[in-house]
N, C-alpha and C positions, 0 to 999 in steps of 0.2 A: 578577591574574586578572581576566578580563573579566566585567563584571556580567551576570547572567542576565537575559534578556528575559522579559517577562510571558507567562504561559501563555495561549494562544489557545483551545486545545481540551483538555479533560480527560475521558478515559474512565475511569469509576470502577466497578470490580468488575462488569463487564458479563458476563452469561451469556445465551447465545442458543441456542435449540434448534429442531428441526424435527420435527413429529409426522408420521411417515410410516406407510404400511401395514405396514412391517416393524419398526416400533418408533420410539422417540424417539431422534433423533440430537442429541447434545450438541455442537454445532458450535463453540461458544465457551464457555469456563468461567473465570469470575472474572478477566477481563482488565482491567488498569488501565494507562493510559499518558497522558503529557502531550505536547503539541506546542506549542512556543514560537513567538513571532512571528519570522518570517524564517528558520526552520530547516527542514531536511529530515529527517524521521524515516522510516526504512525498516522495513517489516514483512517479515521473512524466514522462509521455511519451505517445505517441499515442498507439492505440490498437496493440498488437502483439510485443511490444518492450521488453517483458520479465518481466514486473512488477509482474504480478500474479504468474508466475512460480517461481520467486525469493521468494515471500512471502509464497507460498504454500510449498516450500522446507523446510521451518522452521518446519512445522507440519507434514512433509512427506505426504502431500496430493496430490502430483502429481502422476499420475498412473505410476507404475513401475513394469514390462515394460508397454508401450514402452519407458517410460522415464528412464533416467539414470544420476546419478551424476558422471561426468567425473573426477572432482577433487574439492577440497576445504573443508572447515570446517564451521560449524555453532555453535559457542560457546554461550551457554546460562547458566549463573550462574556457569561457570566453567566446563560444560559438553558439549561435541561435540554431538549435536543432531543427526548427520548423522550416528553415531555409535550405536545408540540405537535400540533395537529390537522393534517389533511392540507393544507388550504389555507395554513396557517401555515408548514409545512415547505417547501411549494412556493415560497413567497416567498423563502426562503433559498437554495434551489437556483438556481444561475445568477446569484445576486446576491452572496452572501458566501461560499458554498461551491460550488466547481466540481468537475467530474468528468471524467477522461479514461478511457474504457473500454478494455478489453484489445484488442478487435478493432474498429477503426473502420468496417470494411465492414458489420458488422451493427449498429453503433450509429447510423450515418448512414442517413437515409431515402433509399432508392434512387430515388424518383420526384420528388424535389426537388433543385435545384442546391445545392451546398454553401454558396454565398453566400446563398441564400434562407433556408437553415436557420439560419445564424448571424445574419442580419439579423433574423430572427424573435425572437431573444433580446433584441435592442435594442428592438424594437417592443413586446414584451410587458412587459419590466421597466423600460424607460426612456421608453416612450411616444413614441418617435421616429417621424417619417414614414418611408415606405418609402425615399425618396431619401437621407435622413439616415442611416438604418440601413445602407444599402448602401455609403455613403461610409465609415462607420466600419468596416464589414467589410473593405473594401479596405485601410484603414489597418492592421487586424489582420493581414491576409495579408502585408503588408510587414513587420510586426513579427516574425512567425514565419518570415520568409524564404521565402515561397512565390513563385517567379518568375512574372513577368507576372500580377500579382494582378488587374488589370482584366479579364483574360480568364478567369482561373481561377475567379472568383466565379460564372461562368455554366456551370461544368462540373458534371456529375453525378458522384457518388462513384465509379462504375465507370470513369470517364474519368481518374481520378487514380491515381498509383502508391501503394503502401502507405505510403511515407514522406510523400507529399503529403497523403494522407487523415489520417495521424496529426497532421500540422501543422495541418490544418483542424480537427481535434478540439481541439487545444491553443488555436487561435484562438477556438473556441466557448467553451472554458472561461475564456478571458480577456475574454469579452464582458460579464462582470459589472461593475457600476459600482464596486464596492469588493471586489475579490478578496482575501479573507483567507486562505482555505485551498483548495488544489488537491489533490484526491485522484487519484492516478495509479495505475490498476490494471494493472500489468505493461504499460506503454505501449510497450515495445520488443520484445515477445515474437515478433511475426510479421515482424520486420524483419531484414535482413541486417546484419552487424556495422558496415559503413560508415555506413548510414543510422541505425543504433542510436546510434552515437557522436554523430552530428549532432543527434539528438533530445535526448540527454542534455545536450549542450552548450547547446542552446536552452533547456531547462528551467532549467539553472543560471544562464544569463544573465538570463532573465526573473525568476527568484527575486530576484536582486540588484537588478534595475532597479525592481521595484515592491514590494519587501519582502514577498513572498508566502511563506506557509508551505506545505510540500509533505508529504503523506503518500504515500509511494511503496511500492507492494506489488510484491514481486519474489521469485523464487527463485534469482536470478543473483547470486552473490557478487561478480562483476566489476562489476555495476551498483551494488552496495552500496558498493564501494570508490570508485567514481567520484562518487557522488551524496550519500552519507549524512553527516549530522552525528552522529546517534545511530541506534542499531539495536535493534530488538526482535525476538528470535528466538522463533518460535512452533512448537509441536509438538503435534499432536492436540488442538487447541483451547486449549492452555495457553501462557502466557508462561514460557519457561524461562531466558532470559538477556536482560539489557538493559545496554547500555554505549555509550560514544562509539565511533565507528568505528575509532579507533586501537586501543583496548583489545580490541575484538572480534577484530581480526586478529592482534594481538601477543600477547595473553594470554587466549584463550578459556578459560572455566572450566566450561562444560557439555559433557558428552560428545557431545551432538547438534551443538552449534556446532562442536566440534572435527571431527566427522565431515563436516560440510558443507565445512569448510576443507580437510580432507585429501583430499576428492574432486576438488579443483581440480587441473588439470594443471600441472606445474612442470618446467621444463627441467632443473633439477638433481635434484629428487627422483625423477623418473620417467625419467631418462636411460636406464637399463638395465632398466626394468620393462616387462612386457608388458601389464599391465592397470592401470587406475586403481583406487585404493582405494575401496571401497564400504562403506556401512553395512549390516550383516547384518540379516536378519529382515524383517518386514513391519510396516506401520502397524496398530495395534490397531483393532478394530471400535468405531466411535464410539457404537454403540447399547448395547454391553455393557461399556464401559470402566469399570474399578474406581476405587477411591479412591486408589490409589498413583500413582507416577510413570508416565505413559503410555509413557515410553521404556525402562522397566525390562527388557522382554523383548528389547531390542536392544542393551543397554548392557554394555560390558566391565567396568564398575566397579560393577555393581549388587550390592546386599546385600539381606538379608531385609527390612530396613526399607523399601526402595524400593518393594516390592510392597504395603506395608501403608498408607502414607500419603504424600500429596503433600508435598514439602518446603516449608518456609516460606522467605521471602526471606532471603538472606544478602547483606549489603552489603559489597562488597569495596573500595569506594572511593567518592569523591564522585559518580561517574557510572557505576558498575559494580555490578550486582546479579545474582545467580544463584539459581535454584531447583533445588538439587541436594544430596542428603545427602552425597555423596562428592566434591564439587567439588575438595577439596584433593588428590585423587589424579590429577586431570586435568592433564596437562602438554602443552606445545606439541607439535604433530605435526611 
């Protein structure tokens, strides 16, 4: 068995809430996860489950207020990121922790060329001259396979296609002097399937070239199959299952994970079916959610206990854990 690499980032019992006019929204509740050097961990779940809030807490990008860390630690290379002051966390952003945002058209400044925006990272964090920074930017454009890089560095965001803008965002994320962790927040959502495949291949290639760790946020199980080493499944702010990618697809043990997998189209399973299988019910209100399992109202395996208390972790194997009272009843779909 291969030796486990050292842990780069460790989120420990993180809870994060938002104080709104309509009440307190408990967006993330008691989340723990580790990311090792050189691995890709995917956070999976439907919109509103807390994936982005968890990831943005690493870089302190959640608005505070109204957001608030209720408790927990985020350890990165021996430092609790939640204890850092603003200027200290800003030094880590773009140097050791990089971010690819979901929609590059809104993440990139429309009044500056993409080359100037990336070169600014070099000048700010590595004190390069403008000429040196632009030369490094062109090198990065070549690395992320942007055609005609000498010309594209002078393009504005609106002059690039969606795929090219996303590549430019990846280049910006790689402009750090020692990229340890890249956080990719649904980086292929707005792209067609051909460009999506190219971006995923690029991220995989870069990960192996520079031994970079990736925290990938997605709701697309196809992306999970393509990219993940390990998978954390989230629902309504809770972690409900964690496993290596093979176990998630072959032996899912949480009803929600099974529901996500059963909703995928399959040539054999749905050959004579008219509709895809769907998870019944609706997501609970995060302002009034109780102490039990948040999936209880949509679960075919739910018992009285499920509505009373959230299940403790059940370890199913070396790399597989589930938070479900009735996991033993869940079979492959």
